[in-house]
DRENDO-1510 file (C-alpha; in Angstrom, 1 decimal, always signed):
<recs>
REC; n; res; u; v; w
REC; 1; MET; +0.0; +0.0; +0.0 .
REC; 2; LYS; +1.4; +3.3; -1.1 .
REC; 3; LYS; +0.8; +5.3; +2.0 .
REC; 4; LEU; +2.2; +2.7; +4.3 .
REC; 5; LEU; +5.4; +3.3; +2.3 .
REC; 6; VAL; +5.2; +7.0; +2.5 .
REC; 7; ILE; +4.3; +7.4; +6.1 .
REC; 8; THR; +7.6; +9.3; +6.6 .
REC; 9; MET; +5.4; +12.4; +7.0 .
REC; 10; LEU; +5.8; +11.6; +10.7 .
REC; 11; LEU; +9.6; +11.8; +10.5 .
REC; 12; GLY; +9.2; +15.5; +11.0 .
REC; 13; PHE; +8.9; +14.5; +14.7 .
REC; 14; GLY; +12.4; +15.9; +15.4 .
REC; 15; VAL; +12.2; +19.2; +13.5 .
REC; 16; SER; +13.0; +22.3; +15.6 .
REC; 17; CYS; +10.1; +24.6; +16.6 .
REC; 18; SER; +11.4; +27.4; +14.4 .
REC; 19; SER; +10.7; +25.4; +11.3 .
REC; 20; VAL; +7.3; +23.9; +12.4 .
REC; 21; ARG; +4.3; +24.8; +10.2 .
REC; 22; THR; +1.1; +24.5; +12.2 .
REC; 23; THR; -2.3; +23.7; +10.7 .
REC; 24; GLU; -3.2; +27.4; +11.0 .
REC; 25; GLN; -0.1; +28.4; +9.0 .
REC; 26; ARG; -0.4; +26.0; +6.1 .
REC; 27; ASP; -2.7; +26.7; +3.2 .
REC; 28; LEU; -4.1; +23.9; +1.2 .
REC; 29; GLU; -5.7; +25.1; -2.0 .
REC; 30; GLU; -7.8; +23.0; -4.3 .
REC; 31; LYS; -6.1; +22.9; -7.7 .
REC; 32; GLU; -7.3; +22.7; -11.2 .
REC; 33; HIS; -6.0; +19.6; -12.9 .
REC; 34; ASP; -4.3; +21.5; -15.6 .
REC; 35; ASP; -2.1; +23.2; -13.0 .
REC; 36; LEU; -0.6; +19.9; -11.8 .
REC; 37; LYS; +2.7; +18.9; -13.4 .
REC; 38; LYS; +2.2; +15.1; -13.5 .
REC; 39; ASP; +3.0; +12.3; -15.8 .
REC; 40; TYR; -0.7; +11.9; -16.7 .
REC; 41; LEU; -3.7; +13.9; -17.8 .
REC; 42; VAL; -7.0; +13.7; -15.8 .
REC; 43; ARG; -9.7; +12.7; -18.3 .
REC; 44; ASP; -12.5; +12.5; -15.8 .
REC; 45; SER; -13.1; +12.9; -12.0 .
REC; 46; SER; -15.8; +13.1; -9.4 .
REC; 47; SER; -15.0; +16.8; -8.9 .
REC; 48; PRO; -13.6; +19.6; -11.2 .
REC; 49; MET; -11.1; +20.4; -8.4 .
REC; 50; ARG; -8.7; +18.0; -6.6 .
REC; 51; PRO; -9.8; +18.4; -3.0 .
REC; 52; GLY; -7.2; +19.7; -0.5 .
REC; 53; TRP; -8.0; +16.9; +1.9 .
REC; 54; VAL; -6.3; +14.4; -0.4 .
REC; 55; GLU; -3.0; +16.1; +0.4 .
REC; 56; ASP; -3.4; +16.6; +4.1 .
REC; 57; ALA; -6.7; +15.7; +5.8 .
REC; 58; GLU; -5.9; +17.2; +9.2 .
REC; 59; VAL; -4.8; +20.6; +7.8 .
REC; 60; TRP; -7.8; +20.7; +5.4 .
REC; 61; ALA; -10.2; +19.9; +8.3 .
REC; 62; ASN; -8.7; +22.7; +10.4 .
REC; 63; ASN; -8.9; +25.2; +7.5 .
REC; 64; LYS; -12.6; +24.3; +6.9 .
REC; 65; LYS; -13.4; +24.8; +10.7 .
REC; 66; LEU; -14.4; +21.1; +11.2 .
REC; 67; ASP; -14.5; +19.8; +14.7 .
REC; 68; ILE; -10.8; +18.8; +15.3 .
REC; 69; GLY; -11.3; +18.4; +19.0 .
REC; 70; THR; -13.9; +15.6; +18.9 .
REC; 71; TYR; -12.5; +14.0; +15.7 .
REC; 72; ARG; -9.2; +13.4; +14.0 .
REC; 73; TYR; -9.1; +13.3; +10.2 .
REC; 74; PHE; -7.1; +11.2; +7.7 .
REC; 75; SER; -7.0; +10.5; +4.0 .
REC; 76; TYR; -5.9; +7.6; +1.8 .
REC; 77; GLU; -5.4; +7.5; -1.9 .
REC; 78; THR; -4.8; +4.3; -3.9 .
REC; 79; ASP; -2.3; +3.5; -6.6 .
REC; 80; PRO; -3.6; +3.4; -10.1 .
REC; 81; SER; -6.1; +0.6; -10.8 .
REC; 82; VAL; -7.9; -0.8; -13.8 .
REC; 83; SER; -11.4; +0.3; -12.8 .
REC; 84; ARG; -13.0; +3.0; -10.7 .
REC; 85; LYS; -15.1; +0.6; -8.7 .
REC; 86; MET; -12.0; -1.5; -7.8 .
REC; 87; SER; -10.0; +1.5; -6.9 .
REC; 88; CYS; -12.6; +3.0; -4.6 .
REC; 89; ASN; -13.4; -0.4; -3.0 .
REC; 90; GLN; -9.6; -0.7; -2.3 .
REC; 91; ALA; -9.5; +2.8; -0.8 .
REC; 92; LYS; -12.3; +2.0; +1.6 .
REC; 93; ALA; -10.9; -1.4; +2.5 .
REC; 94; ASN; -7.4; -0.3; +3.1 .
REC; 95; ALA; -8.0; +3.0; +4.9 .
REC; 96; ARG; -8.1; +1.5; +8.4 .
REC; 97; ALA; -4.9; -0.4; +7.8 .
REC; 98; ASP; -3.3; +2.8; +6.6 .
REC; 99; ILE; -4.1; +4.6; +9.8 .
REC; 100; ALA; -2.8; +1.6; +11.8 .
REC; 101; GLY; +0.4; +1.8; +9.8 .
REC; 102; GLU; +0.8; +5.5; +10.7 .
REC; 103; ILE; +0.4; +4.7; +14.4 .
REC; 104; ALA; +2.8; +1.8; +14.3 .
REC; 105; THR; +5.4; +3.9; +12.4 .
REC; 106; PHE; +5.0; +6.8; +14.9 .
REC; 107; ILE; +5.6; +4.4; +17.8 .
REC; 108; ASP; +8.6; +3.0; +16.2 .
REC; 109; LYS; +10.1; +6.5; +15.6 .
REC; 110; SER; +9.3; +7.3; +19.3 .
REC; 111; LEU; +11.3; +4.3; +20.4 .
REC; 112; ALA; +14.1; +5.2; +18.1 .
REC; 113; SER; +14.3; +8.8; +19.4 .
REC; 114; SER; +14.2; +7.5; +23.0 .
REC; 115; GLU; +17.5; +5.7; +22.4 .
REC; 116; GLU; +19.2; +9.1; +22.3 .
REC; 117; GLY; +17.6; +10.7; +25.3 .
REC; 118; ALA; +18.7; +11.0; +28.9 .
REC; 119; ASN; +16.6; +7.9; +29.8 .
REC; 120; ALA; +17.7; +6.1; +26.7 .
REC; 121; ILE; +16.6; +2.6; +25.7 .
REC; 122; ASP; +19.8; +0.7; +25.0 .
REC; 123; GLU; +19.7; +0.1; +21.2 .
REC; 124; ASN; +22.2; -2.8; +21.6 .
REC; 125; ASN; +20.0; -4.6; +24.0 .
REC; 126; PRO; +18.5; -7.7; +22.3 .
REC; 127; GLN; +15.2; -6.8; +24.1 .
REC; 128; THR; +15.2; -3.5; +22.3 .
REC; 129; LYS; +15.9; -5.0; +18.9 .
REC; 130; GLY; +13.1; -7.6; +19.5 .
REC; 131; LEU; +10.7; -4.8; +20.4 .
REC; 132; ARG; +11.5; -2.9; +17.2 .
REC; 133; GLN; +10.9; -6.0; +15.2 .
REC; 134; PHE; +7.6; -6.6; +17.0 .
REC; 135; VAL; +6.5; -3.0; +16.1 .
REC; 136; SER; +7.6; -3.4; +12.5 .
REC; 137; ASN; +6.0; -6.8; +11.9 .
REC; 138; THR; +3.0; -7.1; +14.2 .
REC; 139; LEU; +1.9; -3.8; +15.7 .
REC; 140; ALA; +0.0; -2.4; +12.8 .
REC; 141; GLU; -2.2; -5.5; +12.6 .
REC; 142; LYS; -2.9; -5.3; +16.3 .
REC; 143; VAL; -3.8; -1.6; +16.0 .
REC; 144; GLN; -6.1; -2.3; +13.1 .
REC; 145; ALA; -8.0; -4.9; +15.2 .
REC; 146; ILE; -8.6; -2.5; +18.1 .
REC; 147; MET; -9.3; +0.6; +15.9 .
REC; 148; HIS; -13.0; +1.4; +15.9 .
REC; 149; GLY; -15.2; +4.3; +14.7 .
REC; 150; VAL; -13.4; +5.0; +11.4 .
REC; 151; SER; -15.9; +6.4; +8.9 .
REC; 152; VAL; -15.5; +7.5; +5.3 .
REC; 153; ARG; -16.9; +11.0; +4.9 .
REC; 154; LYS; -15.9; +11.9; +1.4 .
REC; 155; THR; -14.7; +10.1; -1.7 .
REC; 156; TYR; -12.8; +11.4; -4.7 .
REC; 157; TRP; -11.8; +9.6; -7.9 .
REC; 158; GLU; -9.8; +10.3; -11.0 .
REC; 159; LYS; -9.6; +8.7; -14.4 .
REC; 160; ARG; -6.0; +9.3; -15.6 .
REC; 161; LYS; -4.3; +8.9; -18.9 .
REC; 162; TYR; -0.7; +8.2; -18.2 .
REC; 163; LYS; +1.6; +9.4; -21.0 .
REC; 164; LYS; +5.1; +8.2; -21.7 .
REC; 165; LYS; +6.1; +11.5; -23.2 .
REC; 166; MET; +5.1; +13.2; -19.9 .
REC; 167; GLY; +7.4; +10.9; -17.9 .
REC; 168; ALA; +5.3; +7.8; -17.3 .
REC; 169; LYS; +6.9; +4.4; -18.0 .
REC; 170; ARG; +4.3; +3.6; -20.6 .
REC; 171; ASP; +1.0; +4.9; -22.0 .
REC; 172; PHE; -2.0; +3.5; -20.1 .
REC; 173; THR; -5.3; +4.5; -18.6 .
REC; 174; ALA; -6.1; +4.0; -14.9 .
REC; 175; PHE; -8.2; +5.1; -12.0 .
REC; 176; THR; -7.3; +6.3; -8.5 .
REC; 177; CYS; -9.6; +6.9; -5.6 .
REC; 178; ALA; -9.1; +8.8; -2.4 .
REC; 179; VAL; -11.2; +8.7; +0.8 .
REC; 180; PHE; -11.5; +11.3; +3.6 .
REC; 181; LEU; -11.8; +9.6; +7.0 .
REC; 182; ARG; -13.0; +10.7; +10.4 .
REC; 183; VAL; -12.1; +9.0; +13.7 .
REC; 184; PRO; -13.4; +10.0; +17.1 .
REC; 185; THR; -10.4; +11.4; +19.1 .
REC; 186; GLU; -11.3; +9.3; +22.1 .
REC; 187; ARG; -11.2; +6.1; +20.2 .
REC; 188; LEU; -8.0; +7.0; +18.4 .
REC; 189; THR; -6.3; +7.9; +21.7 .
REC; 190; ARG; -7.5; +4.6; +23.2 .
REC; 191; ALA; -6.1; +2.6; +20.2 .
REC; 192; ILE; -2.7; +4.4; +20.4 .
REC; 193; ASP; -2.5; +3.9; +24.2 .
REC; 194; GLU; -3.3; +0.2; +23.8 .
REC; 195; ALA; -0.7; -0.1; +21.1 .
REC; 196; ALA; +1.9; +1.4; +23.3 .
REC; 197; ASN; +0.9; -1.1; +26.1 .
REC; 198; HIS; +1.3; -3.9; +23.6 .
REC; 199; VAL; +4.9; -2.8; +22.9 .
REC; 200; ALA; +5.7; -2.4; +26.6 .
REC; 201; ASN; +4.2; -5.8; +27.5 .
REC; 202; ALA; +6.3; -7.4; +24.8 .
REC; 203; ALA; +9.4; -6.6; +26.9 .
REC; 204; ASP; +10.5; -9.5; +29.2 .
REC; 205; ASP; +12.8; -7.7; +31.7 .
REC; 206; PRO; +11.4; -5.1; +34.1 .
REC; 207; GLU; +13.9; -2.4; +33.2 .
REC; 208; THR; +13.2; -2.5; +29.5 .
REC; 209; LYS; +9.5; -2.5; +30.2 .
REC; 210; ALA; +9.8; +0.5; +32.4 .
REC; 211; ASN; +11.9; +2.4; +29.9 .
REC; 212; VAL; +9.5; +1.6; +27.0 .
REC; 213; LYS; +6.5; +2.8; +29.1 .
REC; 214; ASN; +8.3; +6.0; +29.8 .
REC; 215; ALA; +9.2; +6.5; +26.2 .
REC; 216; LEU; +5.6; +6.0; +25.1 .
REC; 217; GLN; +3.7; +7.5; +28.0 .
REC; 218; ASP; +2.5; +10.4; +25.9 .
REC; 219; ALA; +2.3; +8.5; +22.6 .
REC; 220; SER; -1.3; +9.4; +21.9 .
REC; 221; LYS; -0.9; +13.1; +22.6 .
REC; 222; ASN; +2.3; +13.3; +20.6 .
REC; 223; PHE; +0.8; +11.5; +17.6 .
REC; 224; VAL; -1.9; +14.2; +17.4 .
REC; 225; LYS; +0.7; +16.9; +17.7 .
REC; 226; ALA; +2.7; +15.4; +14.9 .
REC; 227; LYS; -0.4; +15.2; +12.7 .
REC; 228; GLN; -0.9; +18.9; +13.4 .
REC; 229; GLY; +2.7; +19.8; +12.6 .
REC; 230; GLN; +3.5; +20.7; +16.2 .
REC; 231; LEU; +6.4; +18.2; +16.6 .
</recs>
């Protein structure tokens, strides 16, 4: 899944405050398709404008004055597919897994950053390596199982004509579909906290368990801050 591979949006976790761009400062404009420099032409779509929420759901929701206290917002867009129906079904089916992947990646980055702090987790400790493998291989699936309340609020699709002369590998026609998702903040927080507990409980020795709990004690709050560009 594409967004599971590009989750590195959360790598901004360590950026200094001077360079942080908050949701209030960022401006997401809906763009006419002709203004986009891509390797394809948009032949048809569900809207004459590409919605801003496709790029960043949280920022778009804030700009549109949606309730960002009660709910958190996400978006997911598929890779090109052979049919519109298949693409949109895939978007709806994979959206929950994509959110779970974001959470798992954030927790992994939190563990990695804790290895450099004052109360560092020893990166050479076999326990630590095992925990990182647990997060990479298992945690997203566990988060997906405990994630509830995810609802699709909007859908947007495009029919694209990819052109080799514009930079595509070959000429072909395909569809992409994006969904705009809403999750109750309370349920998202609960899922992140449970995920953090899963990681801590995977540690065998008391010292590592304590260090992991300390590293992830504010995981849910920090995840929301990272989504808002405040970390």
